[in-house]
C-alpha positions, 0 to 999 in steps of 0.5 A: 739194763737200767739202774733205777726205777722211779715212780711218780707221786701220781703212780705211788698214790694210784697204787695205794688207791687201787689196792684199797679198792681191791681190799674194799670190793673183795672184802679180803685183805689177801686179795689186795695184798696179792694184787699189790705185790704182783704189780710191784714185782712187775714194775721192778722187772722193768729195770731188766730191758724195759724197751722190750715193752711196746709203745703205748697206743697214745705215744704218737699223740703225746709225742714221747716214747711212752711205753706200757706194761699190762697187769691184772689179777687172774687171767684178766689184764685190768691195768697198764703202767705207762713209763718212759726210759730216761737214760738209766732210769725207768720212770713210771708216770701213771697207771691206767685201768683199761676202761679209762680213756687214753692219757693226754699231753695235758695230763702229763703237763707237757704243754 
């Protein structure tokens, strides 16, 4: 079990942007709030055995142990949170929509 969850500034910003997008497109604040609350719960659950989640498909290309967890509203998984485990901290680096291209080393500033 890990002790702490850390969200990168990008993750925090993306959560707000995606929630606002749901609010705008649905025209219903409760839809956006439900999406946000569910995603937030999913992220908080990462503290419990984060290594149970698979490596992200771009992990080998990036060269780090990048893991992913999927989330969506209803039956459709629409987003994935990409995270690393650093000691007792689970750090969520970013959120990607499934239609987005894979994350690159350059986006993570690893080069």
